[in-house]
MARNULUM-712758 format. One record per residue (C-alpha): x, y, z; residue in three letters. Coordinates in steps of 0.05 Angstrom, whole numbers, plus 5000, padded with zeros to 4 digits. Layout:
MARNULUM-712758
XYZALA...
***
This chain:
MARNULUM-712758
183872455448MET185272985401THR192273235378MET195673515302CYS199873115267LEU205673425250ASN210873085189TYR212572435224LEU213971975148PHE217572645124GLN221772305073PRO215971965045THR211172585038LEU217172995008ASN216472484943HIS209572524946PHE209873274953ASN215173344887CYS209573084841HIS203173314879TYR205374024905SER201574334854ARG194174024866HIS195973914947PHE199874494957SER204774085011LEU210874445018PRO216874255044PRO215674445117ASN207474435110PRO204274835176ASN202674295221PRO195474545218LYS194474265149SER191673605177PHE188673465236SER186772745261ALA181572585323ASP182871905342PHE178771425388SER180370765423HIS177670355358THR178870765300ALA181771415275THR178071995240ILE182372285196VAL180173015170ASN184973195110LEU185273965093LYS189474175036PHE192274895018ASN191775204950GLY185975404891PRO186674734858ASP185174314927SER180573824937PRO174873944993LYS176573755059PRO175772975061THR174972575126SER176471875121ILE174471375172GLN180170825184THR183670345244LYS190570455266PRO196070155227PRO197369595267SER189469325253SER188969635181VAL186769105133HIS188769195058PRO182069005020LEU178169765048PRO183870025020TYR183069684943SER175969714951SER176470464963LEU181270574905ILE177270164861GLN170970574876ASN174671174862CYS177570954792ILE170970714773ASP166771304791SER172471854764ASN173871984835SER181272064819PHE181972744872GLU178672214925LEU182571724910GLY188572054910LYS187172374985SER185971555008ILE193271504983HIS195572095020VAL192271745083GLN195371015076MET202071395071ILE200371765140TYR199671065169ASN205270765142GLU200970265112TYR205169825051ASN201569535000PRO202368934969ASP203168854891ALA195268754878TYR194169394923LEU200369724876MET197369604818THR190169874835LYS194070504863ILE198670524793LEU191970554760MET188671084800LEU194671534770TYR194971254703ALA187971454689ARG186472114719SER188772344646GLY192972814680CYS199972924650LEU203372944726ASP199372234748ASP202071924694LEU209472164709CYS208871874772TYR204971274757ALA211171184710ARG215271324782GLU211870804816LEU211570314767PHE218970384761GLU219470234839GLU215369594838MET219469044858PRO214668554830GLU210568764767ARG204068374740ASN200468434668LEU195368884697THR201469324710ALA204769294644TRP198369394609ASN196169974659THR201970354635MET201070234564ILE193770364564LEU194471014593ALA200371254551TYR197371014479ALA190771504511ARG196072054517ALA198171934458ASP204771774469ASN205971224429TYR213971194425VAL212971014503GLU207970444486VAL212370174439LEU218270164479ARG214169854552LEU211069364497TYR218269044482ALA221069164551ARG214868704577MET216268224522ARG223068164542VAL220968094618SER217667444605GLY210967684607ASN205367494563PHE199667924520SER193867954523ASP187068214499LYS188468774536PHE195168894514THR194768844438PHE190069334420PRO194369964445SER199969784419VAL196969634346ILE195170384359LYS202270664374ALA204170224315CYS199170554260THR200571234288ALA208271174277MET205870834202GLU209670254226ASP205869774178ILE211669154189ASP210269254267GLY203069094262ILE204868524218ARG209268244275ARG204368514324VAL199668054288GLN203867404292SER203667534373SER195767544364VAL195766934325VAL200366504377LYS196566724436ALA189466494405GLY186367194398LEU185967324326ALA177967184339SER177967674397ASN172668224380LEU177768714406ILE184068534383VAL181768324325GLY177769064309GLY184069374323ALA188969004266LEU182469054222VAL183069824251ASP190469904227GLY190769504157TYR185069874143ALA188970654161ARG194070384118PHE189770244045GLY191569514069ARG185269224052MET186468544034ASP189768554103ASP184768864141ALA178668364103VAL183367794124THR183268034194ALA175768174194LEU174267494174ASP177467154228GLU173367574281ILE168067154320GLU162167604336GLY159968244303THR161968894316SER160069544284VAL165869944291ILE169569374263THR165369404198TRP165970174195ASN173270104192ALA174169684142VAL167970104099ILE172070764112ALA178970364091GLY176670294024TYR173870934014ILE180971284036LYS183070893982VAL176871093933LEU176170353923ASN167870483919TRP165569913895GLU169069473954GLU166669924001ALA160369863977TRP160469103973GLU163069074055ILE156269534070PHE151669014036ASP154268454061ARG155268804134MET146868924129LEU146268104103LYS148767844168ILE145768234205GLY149668744234VAL146069344258TYR149170024217PRO150370664267ASP149971364240ASN158071344217PHE155670724179THR149971064142PHE154771704137ALA159971234103SER155470904057ALA152571544023LEU159871844021ARG161371133981VAL154771293929CYS157372013924GLY164571723908GLY161371273854LEU155271853831ARG150271323840SER143971623857ARG139770953861ASP143770713909ARG144271303947GLY136771283947LYS136970603966GLN141670794036VAL136871314042HIS130370874050SER134770414102LYS137070964138LEU129571254150ILE127970504168ALA132670404216CYS130771164257GLY136771654231PHE132172094189LYS132772664255GLY140272454247ASP143873104240THR150672754220PHE146972324175VAL142372884136GLY148773244126ASN152672634090SER144972514045LEU145873234029ILE152373214008ASP151072503971MET146372873929TYR150173393910ALA155872923886LYS149472543842CYS146873193806GLY140373233848ASP139073913863GLU131273713884GLU132773113935SER139073573959CYS134774123980LEU129273783997LYS133173314049VAL135773974071PHE129674354087ASN127173744123GLU132373744179MET129273964246GLY137374174265LYS142274344224ARG148974504252ASN155574904221GLN156574314180VAL148974354145THR149575074119TRP157074954095ASN154874254052THR149474644021ILE152375304002ILE157674913972SER152574393943ALA149375013910GLU156075273888ALA157674663859GLN150874693815PHE152875303789GLY147275693825HIS151576163852PHE146176653866HIS142776163914ASP149376033945ALA148876743973LEU143076733992VAL143076044037LEU149176474056PHE144976984088LEU140076654117ARG145576164150MET149176814186GLN141177024197GLU140976304237SER146476504283GLY151076104245CYS157276384238LYS161876424169SER168075944165ASN174775774118ARG169775314083PHE163475724065ASN167876244056LEU170175784007GLY163575633972SER161276403969ILE168976643930LEU167076093893MET159576323875ALA162577033868SER168076813817ALA162276463775GLY158177063775LEU164577403759ALA162777923818ASP168178223830ILE165378743880GLY162778083922LYS169577733920GLY172878463938ARG167578454001GLU169677754022VAL177177944007HIS176778494061GLY173178054107HIS178477574099LEU184278134119ILE180478394176ARG180677704214ASN187177454192LEU184676944146LEU187377174075ASP193176814074SER190576134092ASP192375614035ILE185375484016ILE181576084025LEU187476483998GLY187475883930SER179376133920ALA181976853925LEU186676743859VAL180976363832ASP176476853833LEU181077373807TYR183177003748SER176176833728LYS174377543735CYS180177703688GLY183578153734MET189077543738VAL195978023756GLU192478153824GLU190777423829GLY198677433822HIS199677833889GLN194277393917VAL198676803904LEU205677233931LYS202677463997THR200676654020LEU205176444075LEU202775744043GLU203175443971ARG200574813938ASN197774603870GLU191674893878VAL193375553878SER198675533824TYR193275193784ASN187975713791SER193376273772LEU195875883712LEU188575703694ALA187076533690GLY193276623653TYR192176143598VAL184076383596GLN187877073585GLU192176693518GLY198277073564LYS202876423547ALA208776743569GLU207076883644LYS203576213643ALA209875883629LEU213876343676GLU208776093730LEU209275373708TYR217875513724HIS216175863778ASP212575263809MET216974713786GLN221875123832SER218675063893GLN221374563941ASP215574303971ASP210574373898ILE210974013839GLN207074083778PRO200473533781ASP196173303724HIS191473883724PHE198074433717THR200273963653PHE193373893622SER191974673632THR198674743599LEU196874263545LEU189474733534THR194975313525LEU198775023463CYS190874683425ALA188475513437ASN194375723404GLN195275163364GLY203475073396ASN204674363384ASP212774473390TYR210574733472GLN206174083467GLY211673613452ARG215873913505GLN209773793556ILE209173243534HIS216572933548ALA216173223611ARG209172833624LEU213372173601ILE219972323648LYS214372423710LYS211071863689ASN204272093690ILE201071973621THR197171423641LYS192271913673ASN185471983643ILE186172673643ILE192472843613VAL190672343561GLU184772683544THR188173363546GLU193673053500LEU189672893448VAL186173453442HIS192473863438MET195173423380TYR188473453343ALA187974183341GLU194374323325CYS192773823262GLY196673273291ARG191972713280LEU197172143279ASN200772313339TYR192272453376ALA190371743344LYS195871403373GLU194471633436ILE188171503433PHE188570873420ASN193170723477GLN188171003525MET185570383571ALA179170893587GLU176171373539ARG172171833564ASN166572303511ALA171172913520TYR177072393479ALA171972153432TRP169372933415ASN176873163412SER178872603358MET171272713317ILE172773433321GLU179973473295GLY178473013235TYR172173453224GLU176974123230GLN182773763190ASN178073613132GLY177672853140ARG170772943144THR169672143126GLU174571903190GLU170472413233ALA163471983205VAL167571303218GLN170071523289LEU163271803310PHE159371113296LYS165470643336GLN163571153390MET156070943397GLU158970183378ILE163270293442ASN157170433494GLY158971283479ILE152471653483LYS153472253428PRO153472923480ASP151673573441CYS160073673426PHE160473043395SER153573233346LEU156273833327ALA162673583309SER157773243269MET153873643241ILE159374093216SER162173493183SER155373423145CYS156374103124VAL163373963096SER160373413061LEU154273723037SER150473093059ASP144073303083ARG141572533096HIS146472413147LYS144673093172GLY136772923174LYS138772193217GLU142772723260LEU136173213270HIS131572613292ASN136772283343PHE137572973373ILE129173043370VAL128672343388ARG134072463447ASN130573083471SER137073453455MET134374063424GLU135174603472GLU142374353490GLU147974743480GLY147575123404ILE144974473370LEU139374793341ARG142775413303VAL147474883273LEU142374483251LEU139075153219VAL145975303190ASP146274573163MET140774533128TYR141575343098ALA148575053067LYS146474353044CYS141474813005GLY135574553046SER132875253065MET124875033078ASP128274543134TYR133575083160ALA126775623160TRP122675063182ASN127074923250ILE127775693253TYR120175803247ASP117575373299GLN122975523351THR118075953407ILE123476293434LYS129076563384LYS135276773414ASP140377303381VAL144876723357ILE139276433330LEU136376933285ASN143777163266ASN143776463230VAL138776513198MET140977233182ILE146576893153SER142576313112ALA139076883074PHE145277253065VAL148776753039ASN142376472986SER141577122970GLY134777252993ARG136678023022THR129978123030ASN128477593081ASP135277663109ALA132578503129LYS124278173143ASN127677693197VAL132178363233PHE127578783226ASP123278273267GLN129178143327MET126278453394GLU133878463410GLN140078433369ARG147578533376ASN152978763326LEU152878103298ALA146578233278SER147878933246TRP154578613206ASN150078063183ALA145978533142VAL150878973125LEU154978383093ALA148678193064CYS148078813024TYR155678813008ALA155278152971LYS149578332924GLU154278992913GLY149379512939LEU153779982958LYS147080512965LYS144479973019GLY150979813053SER152580583074PHE145180753094ASN144880153138HIS151780293164PHE148181003183LEU143380733199GLU148180373255MET150781023276LEU143681343290GLU141980733337ASN148580923367GLU151580153351ILE159380163365GLU161479913300PHE167979393304ASP173579293256VAL169678683222LEU164279233194THR169979673164MET172778983138VAL166378923103THR165879663077LEU173079693057VAL172579073013ASN165479292984LEU169179912956CYS175079402935SER170279062886SER165579712859LEU170380002862PRO169880632903ALA175781002913LEU172081642948GLU167681203004HIS174680813011GLY177881423025GLU172681683079GLN173081003107LEU180381013122HIS179381733154SER173581363201LEU178280823214ILE184081303231ILE179281663271LYS176381093318LYS183580873329GLY183480223292PHE189780283258VAL194479783276ASN189179463317CYS188078913253SER191578573205VAL185478403176VAL182979143156LEU189279433137GLU190378843086THR183579003075ALA185379713057LEU190879533014VAL187579122973ASP182779712964MET187880272947TYR189879732894SER184779582861LYS181780342857CYS188080472822GLY192080802878VAL198380332885ILE202380832914LYS196880912972LYS197080152977ALA204080142988ARG203880673048GLU198780303079VAL202479753071PHE209979993093ASP205980253157ASN203679623185MET205279343245ASN204478683235GLU202978353171LYS200477673151ASN201677273075ILE195377583054VAL198378233078SER204178133031TRP200177732972ASN194878342969ALA201478822961MET204678282907ILE198378272870ASN197278942871GLY203779072835TYR202978512790SER195378752761LYS198679492745HIS203979152711GLY209079352762CYS212978622754SER220278922783LYS216379172845GLU213078642853ALA219578122846LEU222978612902ILE216978462947LEU216977712938PHE224777752955LYS223078173018GLU218277783044MET222877183045GLU227977523081LYS222777693134GLU221776873137GLY214576913112MET213876223073SER210176503008PRO203375962999ASN200575862924GLU196976522932VAL204176832927THR207276472874PHE200876622833LEU200877382835SER208977272828THR208576842761LEU202877302734SER207477952742ALA212777632706CYS208577352654SER205678082645HIS213078312633THR215677802596GLY220577422645LEU221076772623VAL226876582661GLU224776912727GLU217476642726GLY221075822712TRP225475962764ARG219376182815ILE215975592784PHE220475092801SER222375302874SER215075222889MET216674502900GLN224474482907GLU224675032964GLU217775052989TYR214774372988ASN209074752952THR205174302897GLU203374682836PRO196374742818LYS193074752749ALA192475572762GLU200075652769HIS201675182704TYR196975642661THR201576242683CYS208275882658ILE203975682598VAL201776452591ASP208676652599LEU211976202544LEU205876392508GLY206977142509ARG213877102495ALA212276752438GLY215176052450ARG208775682435LEU211574992418GLU214475092482ASP208175242512ALA204674652484LYS209974152507GLU208774462571PHE201174372571VAL202573592542GLU208073472604LYS202573792660MET200873262717PRO193473452708MET188173482661GLU189074242627PRO183274602643ASP179875242610VAL184375732630SER190375292613THR187775272539TRP184675972543GLY192276292561ALA194775822493LEU189575962447LEU190176692471GLY198576692452ALA196076372388CYS192076852373ARG197777492391VAL202877002344TYR198476822288LYS199376022296ASP192375892266MET194275082268ASP196275072342MET190375482359GLY185275012328ARG188574582375LEU186974982431ALA180175192404ALA177374532402GLU179674262471ARG175874922498LEU169874782453PHE168974052491GLU171274312561LEU166475082566ASP162174952499PRO158275532512GLN163476062536ASN164176532485PRO170376762489GLY173376102452SER169976202390TYR171376972386VAL178876842392THR179276202339MET173876722298SER178877282295ASN185776722281ILE181176542222TYR179777272203ALA186977502214ALA189276922163ALA183777072112GLY180976462123ARG172876702116TRP170576092108LYS172475752172GLU169376382207VAL163676352178GLU163675622210ASP165875852276ILE159876332271ARG154075772249GLN158175312304MET155975832351MET149275982329LYS147075192331MET149775112393LYS146075802427GLY152576132450VAL151176862441THR156877402460LYS155977812517GLU156678592503PRO161378922538GLY160879312595VAL164179772638SER162080232695TRP164280992728ILE161981422790GLU159382052787ILE157182362842ASN156081792899SER151781422828GLU154080862792ILE153580972711GLN153880362667ILE154880242599PHE154679532554HIS158079622483ALA152979822430GLY147479932478SER142980512469LYS138380442533THR142480962578HIS137581602591PRO142982082568ARG144781662517THR143282182456GLU147582682497GLU152782192508ILE154282082438TYR153182762417ASN159182932456ASN162982302426LEU161982562353ARG165083272380GLN171382942404LEU172382512346THR171083112308SER176183492345GLN180882942338SER
***
């Protein structure tokens, strides 16, 4: 008999329909044809047909009439559906049960609950929850089913709620309950919850269970509570690679690389077979330790375990070798990989960028695209890094355009890389604009821009950015921020700002970071605050090479070379191998100490360790030997160098210049294949030092002919040459060229040289004009002008300028006082001179030197106060030198004080027995007093000592040629003509 079934059980089906109309399309008043059933006398075939686009295929179920149905076939059918993931079929069976008015028992009801809870559908889970709540009796399996279902759906709040209800209901948790609850506590960051669950686990005797114990290990490891994780691991009976992996991952998370390695080693020793995740983690540990040797051990082990072809492991191998600095192995692994994925390409491109092989990174990026892999935020970040490293702003702009087109320019990682790119390419303001467009910013983006401003020396902009960073709610300066600011202070010698940053670090309690500590040492050392630097250095728990180098360099640069040498020895004792930076400082110390022997020791160390090619050590060795007077050693190092770069050639030229070997310097210059401006300037300095005006200007003309763009240093050298000759005409021509070239007001050194040149050439008004037009003046500028007035006898103008300088806030130095005292001496301003001398210590904390005492002796002597001058000499805190006694002797000649003159002369004969001036002056004093016998005695003394008086010399420039004249000499080619003119002039007078 065949019949159509209508809804006989409408309430039940409507309840079902409200949850599953999406799947079965059962409307409140369904079409009677939706279901059909063929009944026989012994069995019923129910053909189920469902409407809707997502409906399952028609299903036929054979069953007995309601009165004879046994629960076992239903439970078996539903269990089979659960096991085979045939959830739709299982739901169909449930529908058939409803039509049969079958009332399931607790066992079958739990099966039905499992069917809906495990399907993975949220609607099914909601329906399962309703079934669960309607169950009159809930067994442990029902509770576990729901807890597990919510855990799989990441609804951890409900997991914990159900677990709490389950405990209240009196149901005891088992090995299936605890893993889900522990997972929920971990997700909810409830470490105390895990501890409470662990107590229940222990009471239930399940701490040794592999699954439960593993969940505890994983939970504690995710919180970084590694002691608890290891304790839980030790409680477990049996082995699971997943559990061991969790412990290794936990140690990696907290950066405890050694402990992670120990767990990996222990795991292998007890026979736990590692999987690909184990090896990937172990390789990450080796990378974190920068231990290539351990990495190679893991590499060998994974090959033996058959993971050589695993792409996941291969990617980790590339990353490990990259972190260990082994580019060769890195590329070898990459080239041998049979299958590469996106991560493979990203890793190798990043590695090449990290190695500084930026061009290779770009080539690999193109190969990646050709292989079919696409660009993404990870490899694009590496390409931006490569572009920044190459200073290739063109390529960087291409990537920037790609990011804009793909709406990636606001990505925080790529945005930070863009900021870094523009900053390193010297386009800091564009980098700032990129920062402003980022929807989200972090410390990295701010630090990249800050580093750009520091690199450009833009202190105000850097500090503005720092304050802007501080004002952000979710961003705070970190140790990289402060280390960059400390670098800025070091570069500018601004210890005041540096101390403020130091105070901020103390307030934020981040002074114990090795990067920050090292930068503090460097900053204080660069600012000359060596006591502060040493205090921080001594308190450092760990000192890296940079910290040692900063202290050594600080001592060397501040003239404390002996302490630099001692610290260098201490560094070696502490096991820090000297690098090119520490060796560079030590070589400079040898120069300061003129210690060629120590320099040779350093040279031997460099040769033994094959470090000659590192940095500029070879260049420094040449410079050191030259300055220590060992030109042969310097030449040997230079001559034995096969590839001589511009820097080495320039240093050799400078060595010859300082040794007065002009021809040798010119020969090196002529043999250079490549020259830069420094090369030309070095040879020019050589000519100028020798006073070779013609050679200097010919060399300068050669520069112009070769289209070499001269710079300020070129002009300074030539202007100083004109000062020393003096050569006013050439100096004026150079001044015109300086104006034409646009060098006016761009270099305080050059303008000061012009002031000095005009002063020494006798054009004091022009000197003052240049001085007044200077936009910036330093102490040397003021000294040049004051000294000019002093030499020209303009003491009034010199003193006025000295007072103006004080009003400008410029503190006078030793040279300033020397020039001012000299001006007072020339015009007899005794009281003013004495006041200025007294102010040196009282007001300016400047210790007078012998030269200043000599000026006072000269001042008193010129004023006729010889007794005061003598008394002043006797009370000097240092032994009077030749110039002091010479000033007193000169005053005695003027005022014909023979006795005091004899005292001064005797001291001069002892201190400088070969100086003829002292003998001549004393002879003149005797002659003025009519003491001819003493005059003859002086002459005989000069003969006995072989002292001869040098004839006076003068010179004058005529038609660009220097004419030199010696007193009493008749060697000039036009002597006869000169003396004829002299006789005519004499007769006319």
